[in-house]
N, C-alpha and C positions, 0 to 999 in steps of 0.2 A: 504494500500500500504506500503510495507516494505521500511524503510528509507535507503538511501545510505549514506547520511551525516546528522548529527544532530549538530546544534549549541545549546549549553545548557548554558544559562545565560552568553553569550559571551560578552566580552569587549575587546577593544584594544585602547591603547594610543601610539601615534607615539613617538619615542625617542625624548626627550627634550620638548615635548608638555606639557602645563599646565594641560590638562585634556583629557579624552578619546574622540575619534571620534565616537565610538560605545560603548554603555553601556547596559549590561543586556539583550542582544538579544537572543531569542530562536526561532529556525527555523529548519524544516526538509525538506529534498529534497528526494522524493520518487524514487524508482527503476523505470527507464524508463520514468520519468517525465521530461517535458520541463518547467523549471522555469526561468522566466525573473525577473531581479532586476533593478528597476529604482529609480531615486532620483536626487536631485540637485547636482551641482558641489561640490565636497569636502565632501559629506555626508558619504562616506565610502563604496561605492559600490565595488570598486576595492580591498579595504582592506578585505572585506568579501570574495571575490573570491580568493584572494591570500592566505587567511587562509585556505579555502577549498582545495587549491592546495598544502598545506603544505609548502609554501614559507615563511610564518611568523607564529608565535605562539601567542595564545591569551595572553593578559595581565591579564585577569581574566576569570573565566568560562572555558568551554571546547568545543572542536570540535571533534566529534567522527566520524570515518569512519567505517561504519557498515558491509562492505563486505570483505570477506577474500581475501588475495593475491592468485592469480592463476598463475600457471606456464606459462611462455611465454606471459604474458599480464601485462599491468599496470592498476592499479585501476583507475587512473585519468590521464588526459592529458589536456594541456592548449593551447588555441589559443589566441594570443595577437593581439592588434590593428594593429601592423605593420608587421606581418608575421614572422619577425626575421629569414630570410633565410640566410644560409651560402653562401657567394658569390663565394667561390671556389668549391662548389659542384653543380652538375646538379640538375634538378628538382627531378629525381629519387634518387639521392644521399641525397638530403635534406629529402625526405620522409623516406629513410632508416635510418636516423640518430638515431631516437629514439629506433630502434630495436637493436642497436649495443651492448647494455649491457643486452639484454634479452637472455634467454637460448633457442634459436630457431636456427635450422640449416640453412645453406645457401639457400637451396631450398625453405624453408618456408619463409625466409626473402624476396626472390625475388617474391614469390607468393603474399605476403602481400603488397609489394610495388605496384605490378601490380594491385591488387584488389583496393587499395586505390586510385590509379591514375584513374582507370576506374570509380569508384564511384563518383569522383569529376570532371569528364570530362577532365582529363589531360593526358590521355594515349598517345596522339600524341605529347605531350610536354616533355616527359620523359628525353630527351637528351639536352634540352635547359638549358641555364644558367639563374640565377635570373635576370640579367640585361636585358634579352630579353623578360621579361614578363610584362604584364600590371598589374596595381594595383589589379584588380579583380583576375587575374590568380595567382598572388603571394599569395593572401589570400587563394585561394583554395589549394595551395601547403601546407600552414600552417595547413589547415583542414585535408588534406590527411596525413600529417606527424602524426597528432594526432590520426587519425583513424587506422593507421597501427599498433599501439600498442594495439588495441582492448580494449579501456578503458571502465570501468563501468560507468564513468561519464566524460563528456566533459565540460571543464570550459572555457568559451569564454568571453573575456574582450573587449567589444566594437569592435568586429572584423571587422565590415563593415563601421565604421565611417569615414575612410579615402578614400572611393571610391565615385564616382559620384552616383546620385540618381538612374539612370537606372541600373547600375551595382549592386547597393545595392539590388534592388528588385530581380534581377536574383539570387544573392547569397542567399537571404532569401528563395526563392523557392527551390534552390538546397539543402540548409541546411534542409529544411523540408523533402525533399525526403530522404536525408541521415539518418536523425533521425528515420524516419519511417522504414527504411531498417535495421538499426543496433540495435534499441531498447535500445540504451544507454541513460542514463539520461543526461540532459544538464542544466547547470547553465549559463545563458546568461545575462551579464551586458550590459545595453544600456541606453542612454539618450533619445532615440527615442520612444515615447509612441505608435505610430502607429506600429512600428516594434515589440514591445513587445506584443501587442494585436494580431498581425498577426501570431506570432510564438508560443506563450506560452500556456501551459495548465493553468498556474497560474502566476500572476504578483504580486510581492512583492514591495511595495513602502517603501523606507527608508526615514525617515524624523526626524527632531528635532536636537537639539544640546545639548548633544550628541545624535546620531542617534539611532533609534529603528524601528521596523516594524510599519509603520503608516497605511498600508493597505495591505491586503492579499486577492487578488481578483481572484476567479476561472473564467477563460474565457470559458464559456459554449457555444461556437459556433462550428458548424460543420466545418470540413476541406474538401476541400480547402476553405479558408476563403475569403469572398468578402468584400473588403474595402469599397464598396459603399453601403453595407447593413446597415439598420438603427441600428441594434443591435451592429454592429461593431463600428459605430459612437458613440453609447451610452457608450460603454466601454471606448473608447478613451476620450470622454468628462468627464466621471467620474474620470478617472485617472488624466486627465489634471487639474481638479478642486482640486484634492488632492495635486498636485504639485504646484498649483498656477499659471498654465500656461493658458494664454488667448487662 
């Protein structure tokens, strides 16, 4: 599988910190792969994702983005935990935001917004304002905004952690449907082991101080996945043991 992103002996030290949070980490994310990253609080999960997003630079080592830039698209898009919607824009206006600096004409922009809204089940909410949305709807707007730029990889930083358990499961199922439809790679940071096993092709556990890859587990379960199946529970138990979770 061709790599989209490669971390090569990557290290990062937060400004003013006495030592690195991550040191000498090597990791590839394949084209079209769904990779989940789990680990304890403060271990560097979001640091890894922010480096993949180009928001911060390695302190040592390198991060390579292996796909060429294509006209009218972004190579990567980020979905954050809190949606980060612009309150003065409608739902459609928020989805269109990432398209404004791309070289696409007005008709294509409208088409992409409509497509992203349909894909995330938000077509009927296009004219609503962010304050009129539930938490789950706001997160879907964030996903739609990312999809509209047609990224090669979608970078998601605990995007469902702020919603209730039932909404979270609905969003997980929707994300799986979207991933299968778009064929984009996904790097998904989560603290929820069950969520990681349900969604991912592969789960990477970050551990240690400074952190590195403590486990690189292929999830060899058919989709759609059954949380009640013994093999699902086996993967969850194995990862929980790696993280020291009872």
